[in-house]
N, C-alpha and C positions, 0 to 999 in steps of 0.2 A: 353756534353750532350753524355749520352750513344745513343749507337746504336740501333733502336728497331728492331722486326721480319720485315720482308717484304715477302707479300701475292704473293703464286706462281699460285695457280690451288687451284681452289673452286668447288668442286661438290656437291649438294643438292639433294635430294629424299624424297620427301612427301606422305603420303598414304598408307604408306607400314604397314604389318601387324606387329602391338605388339607381341612381343613372353609377355608380361602380362596380356594384357587384352583379346588379337585375333580382336582387331577392329581395320579396318585401317585409323588410327592417329598417325603414329609413324614417322615421319623426320628425317633419316639421313645424315649428313653430315662428309664430309671428305676434311679437308682443309692442305695444303702444303706451310711450311711457310719456310722462311730463317731463319734462328737464328744466330747474330753475335757468331764469337767463337766460334760457335760447330755444323754448318751445316742445312742441312734441316731435316725439321723435316712433320711427321703428324699426322694434330691434328684430331681424329674421336669425334664426337659427337652424341647420339640418343637420342629424346625428344618425347615422348609420350603426345600429347594434352588431351586424354582423361582420364588415369589413371596418367599422373604425372609422368610414369618411366622416368629414366636419368640415362645418363652413356657416360663417357668421359673417352678419353685416348690417350695418347704421345707416339710414336714410331720414331726413328731417319731413315732416310730414308738409312743409311749406319750402317752398325753392328758398332757397340761400344763396346770395351771391358768393363765386369763387376767393376764399379769402387765406390769409395764413394767420397763425397766433405764436407771439413769439412771449415765453415765460422766464424772466432771471429767478431760479432756484434759489430763495436764498431763509425761507422761512418754514415753519412744519403748514402755515397756511399753503403756499405755495409748494409742498410736496402731496397736501391734502386737496388742492384745486381736482374740481370733474376735468375729466377727460374725454371725448367722445370725440370715437375716429371712425370716419368709414376708412372700406377696403379701398379707397383713387385715394386715400389719404397719404402723404409723404411725414414720415415723424422724423428728426433730427436730434441729437442730445449731443451738443455743442462738445465736439473732442472726446468724445465717446463712438459713437456710432447711428446706423438709420436704421430705421423701420419702412423700408419700401413696400408701394403699392405692385398689384400683377394678380397674378392667377391665388397667388397661398396667399393672398393678404389678406387677412380677418376685418370684416371691423368689431367695435367693442365699446364703452361703458366703463370706463375706470377712474384714476386719478391719478396724480404725474407719478406715485408709489407704483403705481401698478404695470403704469408703462417704461417705467426703468426697470422695472424686477420682469418683464416681459422678454428688456436691449440684455438682459444681465443672463438672466437662460440662452437665449440664442449666444452669448460668447463662451459662456461655460459650454455649450454644444461644440461650438466648435475649435473650443481648446480642447475639448477631450477626444477627437478627430485630431487635431494636430499633433505632427513628431515630430517638429522642430523646438528646441527646449527654448529657445530667444521669442515663439511667437508664444508660447505659452506663460511665459514670462511676464510677456505686452497684455494678454488675457487679464492676467491675477491683475496689473496694473489698474486694466478697466475696470476689474470685476470691484474692485477696493475702493475704487472711484466714485463708484453707481454707491457704494454701502456709506459713505462718506456724505455725501450728497444728500441722502435717503436721511442720515441723519442728523442732516443741517450744521456739520462742521467742513464742509465743504458749499462752496456755487456753484450752480450746474445753469445750465441753458436749454430750453426744449422753446423745439419751435414744431410745430405743425401745418402744412399746408396741404389746399384740399381744393382740387379745381371744382369741385360738386355742390361743393360748398355746407356738405354733409358731418363737418369735425368743427371744433372747436377747443377752446382752455377756459373754460369757466372761471373765473380769477378778475377781482378791479385791478389787479397788475399785470396780466396779459397784454398784449401789444397787437393791435388788430389791425389787416393789412388788406386791401384789394387786391387780387393779383388775376394777371389775364389768364 
């Protein structure tokens, strides 16, 4: 069984002024976690109960070098591999899609299955807004491919690239490369 994160410190503030709606309904959370084979990270989160604004991010407690991690998804162990993604990281699932960094990008700690499900939810959202039947069918094919990868009935590949070094795929099968 894989080692899990170990909570170290937790700080929470509520009733803070929200920068979006200016109400005193913002909760701020900072949690320090020990992630096996990566080190300590800080998980930051803000959530407004009034306007529903939400943002999370991840930052390593020690400076890491810019890197990319690539993992071929072939087994249940690969699907369960731990993923740490900062808001600065780009996630690519070969042949399916990309989660781009940017202002709306979120940081998180999950596993490969969780990342695939996030991408699947994005595709479903886009599909529901699509009017062209051919684009809806393309979205259905991508969703079916994601489901097959999660069930290990089809191979896939995931790559995460982070210029800040705050992201990783924790697996002995992941290939790490330095990036500039």
